[in-house]
C-alpha positions as CSV (number, residue, x, y, z in Angstrom):
1,M,19.6,14.9,220.8
2,A,22.2,12.5,219.5
3,V,21.4,8.9,219.1
4,S,23.2,6.4,221.3
5,E,26.5,4.8,220.3
6,R,26.2,1.3,219.2
7,I,28.1,-1.8,218.1
8,V,27.0,-2.6,214.5
9,L,26.7,-6.2,213.6
10,G,25.4,-7.7,210.3
11,S,24.7,-6.7,206.8
12,G,21.7,-5.3,205.1
13,K,19.9,-4.6,201.9
14,L,20.9,-2.4,199.0
15,Y,18.3,-0.5,197.0
16,A,18.7,1.5,193.8
17,V,16.6,3.8,191.7
18,V,17.5,6.1,188.8
19,G,18.3,9.5,190.1
20,T,16.4,12.6,189.2
21,K,18.3,15.9,189.2
22,T,16.5,19.3,189.4
23,N,18.2,22.6,189.8
24,G,21.6,21.0,190.7
25,A,20.3,18.6,193.3
26,Y,19.1,15.0,193.2
27,T,15.7,14.1,194.6
28,I,16.2,11.5,197.3
29,P,12.9,9.5,197.6
30,A,11.3,9.0,201.0
31,D,12.4,5.9,202.9
32,T,9.1,4.1,202.3
33,E,9.3,4.9,198.5
34,L,13.0,3.9,198.0
35,E,13.1,0.9,200.3
36,Q,10.7,-1.2,198.3
37,E,11.4,-4.8,197.3
38,S,11.0,-3.7,193.6
39,N,14.0,-1.4,194.1
40,L,16.2,-4.0,195.7
41,I,19.3,-4.2,193.5
42,G,19.6,-7.9,194.6
43,F,20.4,-9.7,197.8
44,I,24.0,-9.0,198.7
45,Q,26.8,-11.2,199.9
46,G,29.8,-9.9,201.8
47,G,28.0,-6.8,203.1
48,A,28.7,-3.3,202.0
49,T,31.8,-1.1,202.3
50,I,31.6,2.6,202.3
51,E,34.9,4.4,201.8
52,Y,35.4,8.1,202.3
53,A,38.8,9.4,201.1
54,P,39.8,13.1,201.4
55,E,42.8,14.6,199.6
56,F,44.7,17.5,201.1
57,Y,47.3,20.0,199.9
58,T,49.6,21.4,202.5
59,A,51.5,24.6,202.0
60,E,54.5,24.7,204.2
61,D,57.7,26.8,204.5
62,D,61.1,25.2,204.1
63,L,61.8,25.1,207.8
64,G,58.4,23.5,208.7
65,I,57.4,26.4,210.9
66,V,54.3,27.6,209.2
67,Q,51.7,25.5,207.5
68,K,48.3,25.7,206.0
69,K,46.3,22.8,204.8
70,Y,43.5,22.8,202.2
71,L,41.0,20.1,201.4
72,T,41.3,19.7,197.6
73,D,39.1,16.7,196.8
74,E,36.9,14.0,198.3
75,T,35.7,10.7,197.0
76,V,33.1,8.3,198.4
77,T,32.8,4.7,197.1
78,L,30.1,2.2,198.0
79,R,31.0,-1.4,197.4
80,S,28.9,-4.5,197.7
81,G,28.7,-8.0,196.3
82,V,25.4,-8.7,194.5
83,M,24.4,-12.3,194.8
84,T,21.0,-12.4,193.2
85,W,20.8,-10.6,189.9
86,N,19.2,-10.4,186.4
87,T,19.3,-8.2,183.4
88,D,17.7,-5.3,185.2
89,T,20.4,-5.5,187.9
90,L,23.1,-5.6,185.3
91,K,21.6,-2.5,183.7
92,K,22.2,-0.6,186.9
93,L,25.9,-1.8,186.9
94,V,26.8,-0.6,183.4
95,A,26.4,2.7,181.6
96,T,26.0,1.1,178.1
97,G,23.5,-1.7,178.8
98,V,20.4,-2.1,176.7
99,V,17.8,-4.5,178.0
100,S,15.1,-6.1,175.9
101,T,12.4,-8.6,176.8
102,E,10.5,-11.0,174.5
103,G,8.1,-13.3,176.2
104,T,10.0,-15.1,179.0
105,K,13.4,-14.2,177.7
106,S,15.3,-11.1,178.8
107,T,18.5,-9.9,177.2
108,I,21.1,-7.3,178.0
109,K,23.5,-6.0,175.4
110,I,26.5,-4.3,176.9
111,G,28.9,-2.0,175.1
112,G,29.0,0.6,172.5
113,V,30.0,4.1,173.5
114,E,26.9,5.4,171.7
115,N,24.8,3.5,174.3
116,F,26.4,5.5,177.2
117,D,23.4,6.9,179.2
118,N,25.3,8.6,182.1
119,S,22.6,7.4,184.5
120,Q,23.2,8.1,188.2
121,Y,21.4,6.0,190.8
122,V,20.2,6.9,194.2
123,L,21.6,4.0,196.3
124,R,20.5,3.2,199.8
125,F,22.1,0.6,202.0
126,V,19.8,-0.2,205.0
127,H,21.2,-2.0,208.1
128,K,18.2,-3.1,210.2
129,D,18.8,-3.5,213.9
130,K,15.7,-4.0,216.2
131,L,17.9,-3.7,219.3
132,D,19.9,-0.5,218.6
133,G,18.1,1.1,215.7
134,D,18.6,1.2,211.9
135,I,21.3,2.8,209.9
136,R,20.7,4.2,206.4
137,V,23.5,5.1,204.0
138,T,22.6,7.1,200.9
139,V,24.8,8.0,197.9
140,V,24.1,9.0,194.4
141,G,26.4,7.5,191.8
142,S,27.2,4.9,189.2
143,N,29.2,1.7,189.0
144,D,32.4,3.0,187.3
145,A,34.5,0.0,188.0
146,G,32.8,-2.5,185.7
147,F,32.3,-6.0,186.9
148,N,33.3,-9.6,186.5
149,M,31.4,-12.9,186.8
150,Q,32.9,-16.2,187.9
151,F,30.7,-19.2,187.2
152,Q,32.1,-21.9,189.4
153,K,31.0,-25.4,190.1
154,D,31.1,-25.0,193.9
155,A,30.3,-21.4,194.6
156,E,27.6,-18.8,193.8
157,T,28.3,-16.1,191.3
158,V,28.6,-12.8,193.1
159,I,29.0,-9.6,191.1
160,D,31.1,-7.0,192.9
161,A,29.7,-3.5,192.4
162,E,31.7,-0.3,193.1
163,F,29.6,2.8,193.0
164,S,31.4,6.2,192.8
165,A,29.5,8.9,194.4
166,V,28.6,12.2,192.8
167,P,27.4,15.4,194.6
168,Q,23.8,15.0,195.7
169,D,23.2,18.7,196.1
170,K,24.7,22.2,195.4
171,K,26.8,21.9,198.6
172,G,28.6,18.9,197.3
173,T,27.2,16.3,199.7
174,L,28.6,12.9,198.7
175,L,27.4,10.6,201.6
176,V,24.5,10.7,204.0
177,I,24.4,8.3,207.0
178,E,21.3,8.3,209.2
179,F,21.0,6.6,212.6
180,S,17.7,6.0,214.2
181,E,16.8,4.8,217.6
182,P,14.9,1.5,217.8
183,A,11.1,1.8,217.6
184,S,10.7,0.8,221.3
185,A,13.0,3.6,222.6
186,G,11.2,5.8,225.0
187,E,8.3,3.5,225.5
């Protein structure tokens, strides 16, 4: 049974945990395990954008009479503005970050190719909707776009993260979108 169509309004929360890969597939934690406040990457501003981009090669004769198309590549990107952040958040946004804590002071040192850890994160964006039902978007990937910080006198500092998806399993799954009916459906 398919879930009902809906109009989607609003943003959500973005969670991230270090991915664990076994036998060519990442383990995706259960919703209740992944969607913990301790896994919240930070409160987001500007929502989240998921981009799926296929690439095709088309073989075609000179006269345009016969044609065959092949899918040659796919990319998925998850973008979101992170408004609340700390050194642990920044560690999830860079592949060369080293975090240290001493007393009440936390420090992240960024840079140095020898610090490259190649961590991939299980990322879950959750859009809650009591009326129509929740939407969960899951990708595994890393922030390959870097980041910038603007400290302004009249605006919050939001870090724009851009996570590039990697295959979650041996079939090459890049993106999982789950729709659920509201809890009160069928009552």
